[in-house]
N, CA, C, O and the ligand as a Tripos MOL2 file, in Angstrom:
@<TRIPOS>MOLECULE
protein
  245   243    62     0     0
PROTEIN
NO_CHARGES

@<TRIPOS>ATOM
      1 N           6.7930    9.8420  -30.7880 N.3       1 MET1
      2 CA          7.5670    8.5080  -31.0010 C.3       1 MET1
      3 C           6.6860    7.7240  -31.7100 C.2       1 MET1
      4 O           5.4810    7.6800  -31.4600 O.2       1 MET1
      5 N           7.3350    6.9850  -32.7510 N.am      2 ASN2
      6 CA          6.5200    5.9690  -33.4250 C.3       2 ASN2
      7 C           6.9190    4.5810  -32.9620 C.2       2 ASN2
      8 O           7.6880    4.3820  -32.0220 O.2       2 ASN2
      9 N           6.3410    3.6330  -33.6930 N.am      3 CYS3
     10 CA          6.4190    2.2060  -33.1500 C.3       3 CYS3
     11 C           7.9490    1.5760  -33.1240 C.2       3 CYS3
     12 O           8.4320    0.8200  -32.2820 O.2       3 CYS3
     13 N           8.5360    2.1070  -34.2710 N.am      4 ARG4
     14 CA          9.9770    1.6300  -34.4140 C.3       4 ARG4
     15 C          10.8790    2.2600  -33.3950 C.2       4 ARG4
     16 O          11.7810    1.5770  -32.9090 O.2       4 ARG4
     17 N          10.7110    3.4930  -33.0350 N.am      5 GLN5
     18 CA         11.4340    4.1290  -31.9610 C.3       5 GLN5
     19 C          11.1700    3.4960  -30.7420 C.2       5 GLN5
     20 O          12.0660    3.1290  -29.9820 O.2       5 GLN5
     21 N           9.7910    3.3330  -30.4940 N.am      6 ALA6
     22 CA          9.3680    2.7670  -29.1250 C.3       6 ALA6
     23 C          10.0390    1.4880  -28.9370 C.2       6 ALA6
     24 O          10.5670    1.2270  -27.8560 O.2       6 ALA6
     25 N          10.0550    0.6250  -29.9720 N.am      7 ARG7
     26 CA         10.5810   -0.8080  -29.6690 C.3       7 ARG7
     27 C          12.0720   -0.6640  -29.5770 C.2       7 ARG7
     28 O          12.6280   -1.5160  -28.8840 O.2       7 ARG7
     29 N          12.8810    0.3110  -30.1780 N.am      8 ASN8
     30 CA         14.3070    0.5230  -30.0270 C.3       8 ASN8
     31 C          14.5900    0.7880  -28.5460 C.2       8 ASN8
     32 O          15.5770    0.3140  -27.9840 O.2       8 ASN8
     33 N          13.7060    1.5490  -27.9500 N.am      9 HIS9
     34 CA         13.9330    2.0700  -26.5720 C.3       9 HIS9
     35 C          13.2930    1.0530  -25.3810 C.2       9 HIS9
     36 O          13.3930    1.2570  -24.1710 O.2       9 HIS9
     37 N          12.6710    0.0080  -25.9650 N.am     10 MET10
     38 CA         11.9470   -0.9940  -25.0680 C.3      10 MET10
     39 C          12.7960   -1.7090  -24.1580 C.2      10 MET10
     40 O          12.4610   -1.8670  -22.9840 O.2      10 MET10
     41 N          13.9380   -2.1770  -24.6500 N.am     11 GLU11
     42 CA         14.8520   -3.0190  -23.7830 C.3      11 GLU11
     43 C          15.3310   -2.1120  -22.6940 C.2      11 GLU11
     44 O          15.0050   -2.3850  -21.5390 O.2      11 GLU11
     45 N          16.1290   -0.9820  -22.9580 N.am     12 PRO12
     46 CA         16.6530   -0.2120  -21.7090 C.3      12 PRO12
     47 C          15.4540    0.1450  -20.8750 C.2      12 PRO12
     48 O          15.5430    0.1580  -19.6480 O.2      12 PRO12
     49 N          14.3510    0.4310  -21.4920 N.am     13 TYR13
     50 CA         13.1120    0.9620  -20.6590 C.3      13 TYR13
     51 C          12.8260   -0.3410  -19.6600 C.2      13 TYR13
     52 O          12.7690   -0.1400  -18.4460 O.2      13 TYR13
     53 N          12.6800   -1.4350  -20.1000 N.am     14 VAL14
     54 CA         12.2330   -2.6900  -19.1880 C.3      14 VAL14
     55 C          13.1710   -2.8080  -18.0700 C.2      14 VAL14
     56 O          12.7380   -3.0760  -16.9500 O.2      14 VAL14
     57 N          14.5360   -2.6130  -18.3030 N.am     15 VAL15
     58 CA         15.5140   -2.9830  -17.3810 C.3      15 VAL15
     59 C          15.7280   -1.6220  -16.5340 C.2      15 VAL15
     60 O          16.5520   -1.7110  -15.6240 O.2      15 VAL15
     61 N          15.1860   -0.5630  -16.6920 N.am     16 GLY16
     62 CA         15.1990    0.7420  -16.0940 C.3      16 GLY16
     63 C          16.4210    1.4790  -16.3600 C.2      16 GLY16
     64 O          16.9750    2.0900  -15.4460 O.2      16 GLY16
     65 N          16.9250    1.4680  -17.6440 N.am     17 ASP17
     66 CA         18.0970    2.0870  -18.0250 C.3      17 ASP17
     67 C          17.8710    3.1600  -18.9980 C.2      17 ASP17
     68 O          18.8190    3.6600  -19.6050 O.2      17 ASP17
     69 N          16.5650    3.5660  -19.1880 N.am     18 LEU18
     70 CA         16.2440    4.5610  -20.2610 C.3      18 LEU18
     71 C          16.0740    6.0070  -19.6220 C.2      18 LEU18
     72 O          15.4650    6.2370  -18.5770 O.2      18 LEU18
     73 N          16.7080    6.9370  -20.4190 N.am     19 LYS19
     74 CA         16.6180    8.3450  -19.9220 C.3      19 LYS19
     75 C          15.2470    8.6490  -19.5950 C.2      19 LYS19
     76 O          14.3150    8.2480  -20.2920 O.2      19 LYS19
     77 N          15.0830    9.4010  -18.4740 N.am     20 PRO20
     78 CA         13.6310    9.7220  -18.0770 C.3      20 PRO20
     79 C          12.7750   10.4320  -19.0960 C.2      20 PRO20
     80 O          11.5760   10.1690  -19.1900 O.2      20 PRO20
     81 N          13.4350   11.4310  -19.9500 N.am     21 GLU21
     82 CA         12.6410   12.0530  -20.8430 C.3      21 GLU21
     83 C          12.1600   11.0580  -22.0240 C.2      21 GLU21
     84 O          11.0660   11.2610  -22.5510 O.2      21 GLU21
     85 N          12.9210   10.0580  -22.4080 N.am     22 LEU22
     86 CA         12.6200    9.1810  -23.2790 C.3      22 LEU22
     87 C          11.6730    8.0730  -22.8260 C.2      22 LEU22
     88 O          10.9180    7.4810  -23.5980 O.2      22 LEU22
     89 N          11.7690    7.8390  -21.5310 N.am     23 ALA23
     90 CA         10.7940    6.8930  -20.7890 C.3      23 ALA23
     91 C           9.4680    7.5470  -20.8860 C.2      23 ALA23
     92 O           8.5300    6.8220  -21.2170 O.2      23 ALA23
     93 N           9.2330    8.8210  -20.6470 N.am     24 ASP24
     94 CA          8.1390    9.6080  -20.6400 C.3      24 ASP24
     95 C           7.3640    9.4910  -22.0730 C.2      24 ASP24
     96 O           6.1580    9.2810  -22.2070 O.2      24 ASP24
     97 N           8.2650    9.6630  -23.0480 N.am     25 GLN25
     98 CA          7.6790    9.5770  -24.3870 C.3      25 GLN25
     99 C           7.2480    8.1030  -24.6410 C.2      25 GLN25
    100 O           6.1620    7.8760  -25.1740 O.2      25 GLN25
    101 N           8.0350    7.1620  -24.2890 N.am     26 LEU26
    102 CA          7.6900    5.8700  -24.5280 C.3      26 LEU26
    103 C           6.3000    5.4760  -23.8070 C.2      26 LEU26
    104 O           5.4750    4.8050  -24.4260 O.2      26 LEU26
    105 N           6.0820    5.8670  -22.6120 N.am     27 GLU27
    106 CA          4.9340    5.6710  -21.9150 C.3      27 GLU27
    107 C           3.7390    6.2590  -22.5800 C.2      27 GLU27
    108 O           2.6320    5.7210  -22.6150 O.2      27 GLU27
    109 N           4.0900    7.5360  -23.1640 N.am     28 GLN28
    110 CA          2.8880    8.2040  -23.8580 C.3      28 GLN28
    111 C           2.4610    7.1530  -25.0510 C.2      28 GLN28
    112 O           1.3100    6.7510  -25.2250 O.2      28 GLN28
    113 N           3.4340    6.8410  -25.7200 N.am     29 HIS29
    114 CA          3.1820    5.8740  -26.8450 C.3      29 HIS29
    115 C           2.5250    4.6730  -26.4810 C.2      29 HIS29
    116 O           1.5950    4.2510  -27.1680 O.2      29 HIS29
    117 N           2.9250    4.0720  -25.4460 N.am     30 LEU30
    118 CA          2.3510    2.7250  -24.8320 C.3      30 LEU30
    119 C           0.9280    2.8940  -24.5370 C.2      30 LEU30
    120 O           0.1710    1.9340  -24.6800 O.2      30 LEU30
    121 N           0.4620    4.1270  -24.1040 N.am     31 LYS31
    122 CA         -0.9420    4.4200  -23.7250 C.3      31 LYS31
    123 C          -1.7410    4.3310  -25.0370 C.2      31 LYS31
    124 O          -2.8750    3.8540  -25.0310 O.2      31 LYS31
    125 N          -1.1450    4.7970  -26.1910 N.am     32 GLN32
    126 CA         -1.9390    4.8160  -27.4270 C.3      32 GLN32
    127 C          -1.8440    3.6190  -28.2820 C.2      32 GLN32
    128 O          -2.6370    3.4810  -29.2130 O.2      32 GLN32
    129 N          -0.9070    2.7210  -28.0260 N.am     33 CYS33
    130 CA         -0.5730    1.6400  -29.0300 C.3      33 CYS33
    131 C          -0.5870    0.3700  -28.2830 C.2      33 CYS33
    132 O           0.2680    0.0630  -27.4510 O.2      33 CYS33
    133 N          -1.6890   -0.4190  -28.6490 N.am     34 ALA34
    134 CA         -1.9180   -1.8310  -28.1880 C.3      34 ALA34
    135 C          -0.8170   -2.6750  -28.4840 C.2      34 ALA34
    136 O          -0.4400   -3.5000  -27.6510 O.2      34 ALA34
    137 N          -0.2060   -2.5390  -29.7030 N.am     35 GLU35
    138 CA          0.7080   -3.4760  -30.1900 C.3      35 GLU35
    139 C           2.0890   -3.4430  -29.3010 C.2      35 GLU35
    140 O           2.7630   -4.3940  -28.9050 O.2      35 GLU35
    141 N           2.2740   -2.1220  -29.1290 N.am     36 CYS36
    142 CA          3.5370   -1.9490  -28.3940 C.3      36 CYS36
    143 C           3.4630   -2.3570  -26.9150 C.2      36 CYS36
    144 O           4.4590   -2.7570  -26.3130 O.2      36 CYS36
    145 N           2.1740   -2.2370  -26.3140 N.am     37 GLN37
    146 CA          1.9130   -2.6500  -25.0330 C.3      37 GLN37
    147 C           2.2180   -4.1920  -24.8870 C.2      37 GLN37
    148 O           2.8990   -4.6890  -23.9900 O.2      37 GLN37
    149 N           1.5700   -4.8980  -25.9690 N.am     38 ARG38
    150 CA          1.9050   -6.2510  -26.0030 C.3      38 ARG38
    151 C           3.3350   -6.6190  -25.9570 C.2      38 ARG38
    152 O           3.7750   -7.4750  -25.1900 O.2      38 ARG38
    153 N           4.1120   -5.8880  -26.8730 N.am     39 TYR39
    154 CA          5.4650   -6.0660  -27.1680 C.3      39 TYR39
    155 C           6.1300   -5.7680  -25.5990 C.2      39 TYR39
    156 O           6.9800   -6.5060  -25.1010 O.2      39 TYR39
    157 N           5.6550   -4.7230  -25.0230 N.am     40 TYR40
    158 CA          6.3240   -4.4410  -23.7000 C.3      40 TYR40
    159 C           6.0590   -5.5330  -22.6960 C.2      40 TYR40
    160 O           6.9650   -5.9570  -21.9800 O.2      40 TYR40
    161 N           4.8320   -5.9910  -22.6360 N.am     41 GLU41
    162 CA          4.4960   -7.0540  -21.7580 C.3      41 GLU41
    163 C           5.4800   -8.2480  -22.0400 C.2      41 GLU41
    164 O           5.9900   -8.8480  -21.0940 O.2      41 GLU41
    165 N           5.7280   -8.5700  -23.2670 N.am     42 GLU42
    166 CA          6.4430   -9.6760  -23.5570 C.3      42 GLU42
    167 C           7.9250   -9.4490  -23.2050 C.2      42 GLU42
    168 O           8.6140  -10.3840  -22.7960 O.2      42 GLU42
    169 N           8.3810   -8.2890  -23.3540 N.am     43 GLN43
    170 CA          9.7130   -7.8260  -22.9510 C.3      43 GLN43
    171 C           9.8800   -8.0100  -21.4800 C.2      43 GLN43
    172 O          10.8530   -8.6260  -21.0450 O.2      43 GLN43
    173 N           8.9630   -7.4940  -20.6880 N.am     44 LYS44
    174 CA          8.9760   -7.7090  -19.2640 C.3      44 LYS44
    175 C           9.1080   -9.0990  -18.7680 C.2      44 LYS44
    176 O           9.8410   -9.4510  -17.8430 O.2      44 LYS44
    177 N           8.3080   -9.8720  -19.4900 N.am     45 ARG45
    178 CA          8.2290  -11.3290  -19.0710 C.3      45 ARG45
    179 C           9.5040  -11.9620  -19.3450 C.2      45 ARG45
    180 O           9.9460  -12.7560  -18.5140 O.2      45 ARG45
    181 N          10.1760  -11.7010  -20.4490 N.am     46 ILE46
    182 CA         11.3890  -12.1380  -20.8180 C.3      46 ILE46
    183 C          12.5800  -11.7330  -19.8580 C.2      46 ILE46
    184 O          13.4430  -12.5150  -19.4610 O.2      46 ILE46
    185 N          12.5000  -10.5160  -19.5770 N.am     47 VAL47
    186 CA         13.5850  -10.0330  -18.5890 C.3      47 VAL47
    187 C          13.4290  -10.6220  -17.2260 C.2      47 VAL47
    188 O          14.4160  -10.8770  -16.5360 O.2      47 VAL47
    189 N          12.0580  -10.8680  -16.7780 N.am     48 ALA48
    190 CA         11.8970  -11.4170  -15.4750 C.3      48 ALA48
    191 C          12.3090  -12.9620  -15.5210 C.2      48 ALA48
    192 O          12.7940  -13.5100  -14.5310 O.2      48 ALA48
    193 N          12.1040  -13.5840  -16.6370 N.am     49 LEU49
    194 CA         12.5420  -14.9530  -16.6560 C.3      49 LEU49
    195 C          14.0900  -15.1040  -16.6460 C.2      49 LEU49
    196 O          14.6960  -15.9510  -15.9890 O.2      49 LEU49
    197 N          14.6280  -14.2070  -17.4290 N.am     50 LEU50
    198 CA         16.1670  -14.2020  -17.5440 C.3      50 LEU50
    199 C          16.7550  -13.9450  -16.1060 C.2      50 LEU50
    200 O          17.6480  -14.6590  -15.6490 O.2      50 LEU50
    201 N          16.1980  -12.8720  -15.4060 N.am     51 LYS51
    202 CA         16.6140  -12.6510  -14.2280 C.3      51 LYS51
    203 C          16.6030  -13.7980  -13.1810 C.2      51 LYS51
    204 O          17.5650  -14.0690  -12.4620 O.2      51 LYS51
    205 N          15.5160  -14.3840  -13.1750 N.am     52 ARG52
    206 CA         15.1960  -15.6910  -12.3880 C.3      52 ARG52
    207 C          16.0980  -16.8710  -12.8970 C.2      52 ARG52
    208 O          16.6160  -17.6100  -12.0600 O.2      52 ARG52
    209 N          16.2940  -17.0640  -14.1760 N.am     53 ALA53
    210 CA         16.9960  -18.2140  -14.6790 C.3      53 ALA53
    211 C          18.5050  -18.0380  -14.3240 C.2      53 ALA53
    212 O          19.1660  -18.9920  -13.9140 O.2      53 ALA53
    213 N          19.0060  -16.8520  -14.4860 N.am     54 PHE54
    214 CA         20.4300  -16.6570  -14.1950 C.3      54 PHE54
    215 C          20.8020  -16.0470  -12.8510 C.2      54 PHE54
    216 O          21.9690  -15.7920  -12.5540 O.2      54 PHE54
    217 N          19.7570  -15.8200  -12.0460 N.am     55 GLY55
    218 CA         19.9600  -15.1450  -10.7280 C.3      55 GLY55
    219 C          20.6590  -13.7380  -10.8720 C.2      55 GLY55
    220 O          21.3600  -13.2390   -9.9910 O.2      55 GLY55
    221 N          20.4120  -13.2260  -11.9570 N.am     56 LEU56
    222 CA         21.0120  -11.8260  -12.2240 C.3      56 LEU56
    223 C          20.2540  -10.7620  -11.5870 C.2      56 LEU56
    224 O          19.2700  -10.3130  -12.1740 O.2      56 LEU56
    225 N          20.6000  -10.3100  -10.4600 N.am     57 LYS57
    226 CA         19.7760   -9.3070   -9.8590 C.3      57 LYS57
    227 C          20.4080   -7.9050   -9.9620 C.2      57 LYS57
    228 O          19.7320   -6.9070  -10.2110 O.2      57 LYS57
    229 N          21.7210   -7.8800   -9.7600 N.am     58 ARG58
    230 CA         22.3930   -6.5120   -9.8450 C.3      58 ARG58
    231 C          23.0040   -6.4140  -11.2180 C.2      58 ARG58
    232 O          22.8960   -5.3720  -11.8650 O.2      58 ARG58
    233 N          23.6720   -7.5170  -11.7030 N.am     59 GLN59
    234 CA         24.4380   -7.4100  -12.9280 C.3      59 GLN59
    235 C          23.6550   -7.0820  -14.0690 C.2      59 GLN59
    236 O          24.1400   -6.3970  -14.9700 O.2      59 GLN59
    237 N          22.3860   -7.5440  -14.1190 N.am     60 PHE60
    238 CA         21.7030   -7.3540  -15.2980 C.3      60 PHE60
    239 C          21.3430   -5.8540  -15.5570 C.2      60 PHE60
    240 O          21.4060   -5.4630  -16.7220 O.2      60 PHE60
    241 N          21.0370   -5.1340  -14.7500 N.am     61 VAL61
    242 CA         20.6710   -3.6890  -14.8520 C.3      61 VAL61
    243 C          21.8810   -2.9090  -14.5580 C.2      61 VAL61
    244 O          21.8420   -1.6780  -14.5770 O.2      61 VAL61
    245 ZN          3.5330    1.3560  -31.1640 Zn       62 ZN62
@<TRIPOS>BOND
     1     1     2 1
     2     2     3 1
     3     3     4 2
     4     3     5 am
     5     5     6 1
     6     6     7 1
     7     7     8 2
     8     7     9 am
     9     9    10 1
    10    10    11 1
    11    11    12 2
    12    11    13 am
    13    13    14 1
    14    14    15 1
    15    15    16 2
    16    15    17 am
    17    17    18 1
    18    18    19 1
    19    19    20 2
    20    19    21 am
    21    21    22 1
    22    22    23 1
    23    23    24 2
    24    23    25 am
    25    25    26 1
    26    26    27 1
    27    27    28 2
    28    27    29 am
    29    29    30 1
    30    30    31 1
    31    31    32 2
    32    31    33 am
    33    33    34 1
    34    34    35 1
    35    35    36 2
    36    35    37 am
    37    37    38 1
    38    38    39 1
    39    39    40 2
    40    39    41 am
    41    41    42 1
    42    42    43 1
    43    43    44 2
    44    43    45 am
    45    45    46 1
    46    46    47 1
    47    47    48 2
    48    47    49 am
    49    49    50 1
    50    50    51 1
    51    51    52 2
    52    51    53 am
    53    53    54 1
    54    54    55 1
    55    55    56 2
    56    55    57 am
    57    57    58 1
    58    58    59 1
    59    59    60 2
    60    59    61 am
    61    61    62 1
    62    62    63 1
    63    63    64 2
    64    63    65 am
    65    65    66 1
    66    66    67 1
    67    67    68 2
    68    67    69 am
    69    69    70 1
    70    70    71 1
    71    71    72 2
    72    71    73 am
    73    73    74 1
    74    74    75 1
    75    75    76 2
    76    75    77 am
    77    77    78 1
    78    78    79 1
    79    79    80 2
    80    79    81 am
    81    81    82 1
    82    82    83 1
    83    83    84 2
    84    83    85 am
    85    85    86 1
    86    86    87 1
    87    87    88 2
    88    87    89 am
    89    89    90 1
    90    90    91 1
    91    91    92 2
    92    91    93 am
    93    93    94 1
    94    94    95 1
    95    95    96 2
    96    95    97 am
    97    97    98 1
    98    98    99 1
    99    99   100 2
   100    99   101 am
   101   101   102 1
   102   102   103 1
   103   103   104 2
   104   103   105 am
   105   105   106 1
   106   106   107 1
   107   107   108 2
   108   107   109 am
   109   109   110 1
   110   110   111 1
   111   111   112 2
   112   111   113 am
   113   113   114 1
   114   114   115 1
   115   115   116 2
   116   115   117 am
   117   117   118 1
   118   118   119 1
   119   119   120 2
   120   119   121 am
   121   121   122 1
   122   122   123 1
   123   123   124 2
   124   123   125 am
   125   125   126 1
   126   126   127 1
   127   127   128 2
   128   127   129 am
   129   129   130 1
   130   130   131 1
   131   131   132 2
   132   131   133 am
   133   133   134 1
   134   134   135 1
   135   135   136 2
   136   135   137 am
   137   137   138 1
   138   138   139 1
   139   139   140 2
   140   139   141 am
   141   141   142 1
   142   142   143 1
   143   143   144 2
   144   143   145 am
   145   145   146 1
   146   146   147 1
   147   147   148 2
   148   147   149 am
   149   149   150 1
   150   150   151 1
   151   151   152 2
   152   151   153 am
   153   153   154 1
   154   154   155 1
   155   155   156 2
   156   155   157 am
   157   157   158 1
   158   158   159 1
   159   159   160 2
   160   159   161 am
   161   161   162 1
   162   162   163 1
   163   163   164 2
   164   163   165 am
   165   165   166 1
   166   166   167 1
   167   167   168 2
   168   167   169 am
   169   169   170 1
   170   170   171 1
   171   171   172 2
   172   171   173 am
   173   173   174 1
   174   174   175 1
   175   175   176 2
   176   175   177 am
   177   177   178 1
   178   178   179 1
   179   179   180 2
   180   179   181 am
   181   181   182 1
   182   182   183 1
   183   183   184 2
   184   183   185 am
   185   185   186 1
   186   186   187 1
   187   187   188 2
   188   187   189 am
   189   189   190 1
   190   190   191 1
   191   191   192 2
   192   191   193 am
   193   193   194 1
   194   194   195 1
   195   195   196 2
   196   195   197 am
   197   197   198 1
   198   198   199 1
   199   199   200 2
   200   199   201 am
   201   201   202 1
   202   202   203 1
   203   203   204 2
   204   203   205 am
   205   205   206 1
   206   206   207 1
   207   207   208 2
   208   207   209 am
   209   209   210 1
   210   210   211 1
   211   211   212 2
   212   211   213 am
   213   213   214 1
   214   214   215 1
   215   215   216 2
   216   215   217 am
   217   217   218 1
   218   218   219 1
   219   219   220 2
   220   219   221 am
   221   221   222 1
   222   222   223 1
   223   223   224 2
   224   223   225 am
   225   225   226 1
   226   226   227 1
   227   227   228 2
   228   227   229 am
   229   229   230 1
   230   230   231 1
   231   231   232 2
   232   231   233 am
   233   233   234 1
   234   234   235 1
   235   235   236 2
   236   235   237 am
   237   237   238 1
   238   238   239 1
   239   239   240 2
   240   239   241 am
   241   241   242 1
   242   242   243 1
   243   243   244 2
@<TRIPOS>SUBSTRUCTURE
     1 MET1         2 RESIDUE 1 A MET
     2 ASN2         6 RESIDUE 1 A ASN
     3 CYS3        10 RESIDUE 1 A CYS
     4 ARG4        14 RESIDUE 1 A ARG
     5 GLN5        18 RESIDUE 1 A GLN
     6 ALA6        22 RESIDUE 1 A ALA
     7 ARG7        26 RESIDUE 1 A ARG
     8 ASN8        30 RESIDUE 1 A ASN
     9 HIS9        34 RESIDUE 1 A HIS
    10 MET10       38 RESIDUE 1 A MET
    11 GLU11       42 RESIDUE 1 A GLU
    12 PRO12       46 RESIDUE 1 A PRO
    13 TYR13       50 RESIDUE 1 A TYR
    14 VAL14       54 RESIDUE 1 A VAL
    15 VAL15       58 RESIDUE 1 A VAL
    16 GLY16       62 RESIDUE 1 A GLY
    17 ASP17       66 RESIDUE 1 A ASP
    18 LEU18       70 RESIDUE 1 A LEU
    19 LYS19       74 RESIDUE 1 A LYS
    20 PRO20       78 RESIDUE 1 A PRO
    21 GLU21       82 RESIDUE 1 A GLU
    22 LEU22       86 RESIDUE 1 A LEU
    23 ALA23       90 RESIDUE 1 A ALA
    24 ASP24       94 RESIDUE 1 A ASP
    25 GLN25       98 RESIDUE 1 A GLN
    26 LEU26      102 RESIDUE 1 A LEU
    27 GLU27      106 RESIDUE 1 A GLU
    28 GLN28      110 RESIDUE 1 A GLN
    29 HIS29      114 RESIDUE 1 A HIS
    30 LEU30      118 RESIDUE 1 A LEU
    31 LYS31      122 RESIDUE 1 A LYS
    32 GLN32      126 RESIDUE 1 A GLN
    33 CYS33      130 RESIDUE 1 A CYS
    34 ALA34      134 RESIDUE 1 A ALA
    35 GLU35      138 RESIDUE 1 A GLU
    36 CYS36      142 RESIDUE 1 A CYS
    37 GLN37      146 RESIDUE 1 A GLN
    38 ARG38      150 RESIDUE 1 A ARG
    39 TYR39      154 RESIDUE 1 A TYR
    40 TYR40      158 RESIDUE 1 A TYR
    41 GLU41      162 RESIDUE 1 A GLU
    42 GLU42      166 RESIDUE 1 A GLU
    43 GLN43      170 RESIDUE 1 A GLN
    44 LYS44      174 RESIDUE 1 A LYS
    45 ARG45      178 RESIDUE 1 A ARG
    46 ILE46      182 RESIDUE 1 A ILE
    47 VAL47      186 RESIDUE 1 A VAL
    48 ALA48      190 RESIDUE 1 A ALA
    49 LEU49      194 RESIDUE 1 A LEU
    50 LEU50      198 RESIDUE 1 A LEU
    51 LYS51      202 RESIDUE 1 A LYS
    52 ARG52      206 RESIDUE 1 A ARG
    53 ALA53      210 RESIDUE 1 A ALA
    54 PHE54      214 RESIDUE 1 A PHE
    55 GLY55      218 RESIDUE 1 A GLY
    56 LEU56      222 RESIDUE 1 A LEU
    57 LYS57      226 RESIDUE 1 A LYS
    58 ARG58      230 RESIDUE 1 A ARG
    59 GLN59      234 RESIDUE 1 A GLN
    60 PHE60      238 RESIDUE 1 A PHE
    61 VAL61      242 RESIDUE 1 A VAL
    62 ZN62       245 GROUP 0 **** ****
């Protein structure tokens, strides 16, 4: 998986909606790629903020 693919899959991954085989590949990429790790941390933070801001616990995922 390259960075472009990793970033395409990042959003469903962060909300737990990515297919397990793709999630595995994405995790492998994250281990090797500091830039995508940063991107991942950012996405996680945004999703956490959104969930808190809108009280979306079940609907969001
Ligand atoms: Zn990358």
